[in-house]
C-alpha positions in Angstrom: 2.7 36.7 -42.0 5.1 36.1 -39.1 8.5 34.9 -40.3 8.6 31.7 -38.3 5.5 30.0 -39.7 7.5 28.0 -42.1 9.4 26.4 -39.2 8.4 24.0 -36.4 7.2 27.2 -34.6 4.3 27.4 -37.0 0.8 26.7 -35.5 1.2 28.7 -32.3 -1.8 30.4 -30.9 -2.2 34.1 -31.6 -0.9 35.3 -28.2 2.3 33.1 -28.3 2.9 34.0 -31.9 2.6 37.8 -31.1 4.9 37.4 -28.1 7.6 35.6 -30.1 7.3 38.0 -33.0 7.6 41.0 -30.6 10.8 39.6 -29.1 12.8 39.6 -32.4 15.4 42.0 -33.7 17.0 41.5 -37.1 20.5 41.6 -38.5 21.7 42.1 -42.1 24.5 39.9 -43.3 27.0 40.1 -46.1 28.0 37.1 -48.2 29.7 34.3 -46.2 29.4 36.2 -43.0 29.6 34.2 -39.7 26.5 34.4 -37.6 28.1 32.2 -34.9 31.0 29.8 -34.6 31.2 26.3 -33.3 31.6 26.4 -29.5 30.4 30.0 -29.2 28.1 30.7 -26.3 24.5 30.4 -27.5 23.2 33.9 -27.0 20.3 33.9 -29.5 17.7 31.7 -31.2 17.7 32.6 -34.9 15.2 32.5 -37.8 16.2 33.1 -41.5 14.5 36.3 -42.5 15.7 36.4 -46.1 18.3 34.6 -48.2 19.8 31.4 -47.0 22.1 30.1 -44.2 24.7 27.3 -44.2 25.0 25.1 -41.1 28.3 23.2 -40.9 30.6 21.4 -38.5 34.3 21.2 -38.1 35.7 17.7 -37.5 38.7 17.2 -35.1 41.1 17.4 -38.0 39.7 20.8 -39.0 37.9 19.6 -42.1 34.3 21.0 -42.5 31.2 19.0 -43.1 28.2 21.0 -44.5 25.0 19.5 -43.2 22.3 22.0 -43.9 21.2 24.9 -46.2 18.2 26.7 -44.6 15.7 28.9 -46.5 13.7 31.8 -45.2 11.4 30.9 -42.2 13.6 28.2 -40.8 15.1 28.4 -37.3 18.6 27.5 -36.2 20.8 27.6 -33.1 18.2 25.7 -31.1 20.4 23.1 -29.4 22.5 25.7 -27.6 19.4 27.5 -26.4 17.9 24.2 -25.2 21.0 23.3 -23.3 21.8 26.8 -22.1 25.3 26.1 -23.5 27.4 26.5 -26.6 26.6 26.0 -30.3 27.6 22.6 -31.6 27.8 23.9 -35.2 28.6 27.1 -37.1 26.3 29.2 -39.2 27.2 31.4 -42.1 25.2 33.5 -44.6 24.9 32.6 -48.3 24.9 35.8 -50.3 23.3 38.9 -48.8 20.9 37.5 -46.2 19.2 38.6 -43.0 18.2 36.8 -39.8 15.8 37.4 -36.9 17.4 37.1 -33.4 15.7 36.3 -30.1 17.9 36.6 -27.0 18.2 33.3 -25.2 17.1 34.7 -21.9 14.0 36.3 -23.6 13.1 33.0 -25.2 13.4 31.1 -22.0 11.1 33.6 -20.3 8.6 33.3 -23.1 8.8 29.5 -23.0 7.8 29.6 -19.3 4.8 31.6 -20.2 3.9 29.7 -23.4 4.6 25.9 -23.1 3.9 25.6 -26.8 7.2 27.3 -27.5 9.0 24.6 -25.6 7.1 22.0 -27.6 8.1 23.7 -30.8 11.7 23.8 -29.8 11.7 20.1 -28.9 10.1 19.3 -32.3 12.8 21.3 -34.1 15.6 19.6 -32.3 14.1 16.2 -32.9 13.7 16.9 -36.6 17.3 18.1 -36.8 18.6 15.1 -34.9 16.8 12.8 -37.4 18.3 14.7 -40.2 21.8 14.4 -38.8 21.4 10.6 -38.4 20.4 10.4 -42.1 23.5 12.4 -43.1 25.7 10.1 -41.0 24.2 7.1 -42.9 24.8 8.9 -46.2 28.4 9.7 -45.4 28.9 6.0 -44.7 28.2 5.1 -48.3 31.2 3.9 -50.3 31.1 5.9 -53.5 30.9 9.6 -54.1 28.1 9.1 -56.6 25.9 7.5 -53.9 26.7 10.1 -51.3 26.3 13.0 -53.8 22.9 11.7 -55.0 21.5 11.5 -51.5 23.0 14.9 -50.4 21.5 16.5 -53.6 18.1 15.1 -52.8 18.4 16.0 -49.1 19.2 19.7 -50.0 16.4 19.8 -52.6 13.8 18.4 -50.1 15.0 20.9 -47.4 14.7 23.9 -49.7 11.4 22.8 -51.1 11.8 25.0 -54.2 9.8 23.8 -57.2 9.8 24.9 -60.8 7.8 24.0 -63.9 9.6 22.1 -66.6 8.3 19.9 -69.4 4.7 20.2 -68.1 5.4 19.1 -64.5 6.8 20.6 -61.3 10.2 19.4 -60.1 12.4 20.2 -57.2 15.2 22.7 -57.8 18.5 23.3 -56.0 19.3 27.0 -56.6 22.6 28.3 -57.8 23.4 29.7 -54.4 24.2 26.0 -53.5 27.5 25.6 -55.2 29.3 22.4 -56.4 31.8 23.1 -53.7 29.0 23.1 -51.1 27.8 19.8 -52.5 31.4 18.5 -52.2 31.6 19.6 -48.6 28.3 17.8 -47.9 29.2 14.6 -49.8 32.9 14.5 -49.0 34.1 14.9 -52.5 36.3 17.2 -54.5 34.5 19.8 -56.6 35.9 18.4 -59.9 34.5 15.0 -59.1 31.2 16.5 -58.2 31.1 18.4 -61.5 31.8 15.2 -63.4 29.0 13.3 -61.6 26.5 16.0 -62.2 27.4 16.2 -65.9 27.0 12.4 -66.2 23.6 12.6 -64.6 22.6 15.4 -66.8 23.5 13.3 -69.9 21.4 10.5 -68.5 18.4 12.9 -68.1 18.2 12.5 -64.3 18.9 16.2 -63.7 19.0 19.4 -65.7 21.3 22.3 -65.1 20.0 25.7 -66.0 21.9 28.9 -65.1 23.7 26.8 -62.4 20.3 25.7 -60.9 20.0 21.9 -60.6 16.5 20.5 -61.5 15.7 17.0 -60.2 14.1 15.2 -63.2 14.4 11.5 -62.2 14.4 11.1 -58.4 14.0 7.3 -58.7 17.3 6.9 -60.6 19.2 9.1 -58.2 17.8 7.1 -55.2 18.8 3.8 -56.9 22.5 4.8 -56.8 22.4 4.8 -53.0 20.3 1.6 -52.8 22.8 -0.2 -55.0 25.5 1.1 -52.6 23.7 -0.4 -49.6 21.6 2.4 -48.1 18.3 0.7 -47.1 
């Protein structure tokens, strides 16, 4: 199955799908390897082939904000390709991973031949923009517990990984997403993140198994942010 069907590029007709698939090369990445840096020229559109990719952004003071963890099949680097400009974020591998690369010029040529590719690119950018707005609202919450609960759910939803526990399926955030990662996303120190997670585990809202975080009581986690003022 073509590697991009899990993304907004799924649903292409057979000819466009074959053309996109034929334009890809792939790159193997070691742990924490940079794929591109913020403000680099956008030379490729990327899809996660295996493993996971972090998307983050450096603020003016140099502090990083982690805003996305992408599983296999998801695309990234779209905004720079759309604008024919530079990347507005930076992308790094998590563990040993691999990505598919499509040169920007090649993608633009294909987009001229297959308008559905342009529509898929626009959908992806719109989805990511909506996601960034949500993260901005989350970062405006007053307490770390509220920010962390929303970031944890946001990551879990984005990964879409489910496991069976206690006779039901629940979302899981894999061990490759560290407590430091969650701290970078929620603007909190790792030690404070660890204390919050342990408190939620004691309440029965989450379970931690082999460093994987299972979401057991989504409503209680959502309520933290509601009480903090997130509509």
